[in-house]
N, C-alpha and C positions, 0 to 999 in steps of 0.2 A: 185450326181456325186462323183465317187471315187477319193480321193486325191492321188496324187503321193507321194510315200514314199521316203524321202530324209534322208540319214544317213550322218552326218557330223562327221568325225573323227578328233579329236584334242588331243594333249598331255594334260594330266590332270593338268600340271603346267602352261599351257598357256591359254590366253583368246583371243577372236577375236579382232583384231585391228579395229579401226573405218572404214578403207577402206574395210576390209574383210567383216564386218557386212553390209556395204552399198551394196557391190557387191552381197552378198547373198540375201538381200532384193530386189534388183533390178532384180535379176535373177529368184527368186522363190517367189511366192505370197502365203500368208497364206490361201487364199481362195482355191488355187489349190494344195497346197503341205502340207504334214505332216512332220514336222521336228523332228529329234531325234539326240542328240549329243551322240557320243560314245567317252568316255574319255579313251585314251590309257595311261597306267601307265608309269611313268618316267623311270622305269627300264625295260620296255618292257613286252611282254607276253611270257609265256612258250609255247612250241609247242602245248600242249593240249589246252591252252587258245586261241592260234591262230586258231586252228581247230574249236573251238566253235564260235569264232568271224566270221570265214568264213561262217558258217551256218547262223548266225544272219544277216550278211551283204547280203547274197543271197536273203533275203526277201525284200531288198530295190530295188526301181526302179532306184535311183540315189545315187551314193556314192561320197562324196566330202571330200578330204583330205585338212586339214588346217595346214599351217606351218607359224611360225612367220617370 
């Protein structure tokens, strides 16, 4: 069975809070989902970097934005 690709975007200076981690684990199972964290730089992305990230994110089935 093909796993669903989940991209989780989080600022490189942040970590998941315990409740955020719990919600992700309750919502997405490792058996059915393939996770990848995309760390956004603290200073943001240039336009060129944003365009590259758009292409990368279009490969995902689900995109999750995490904020503290």
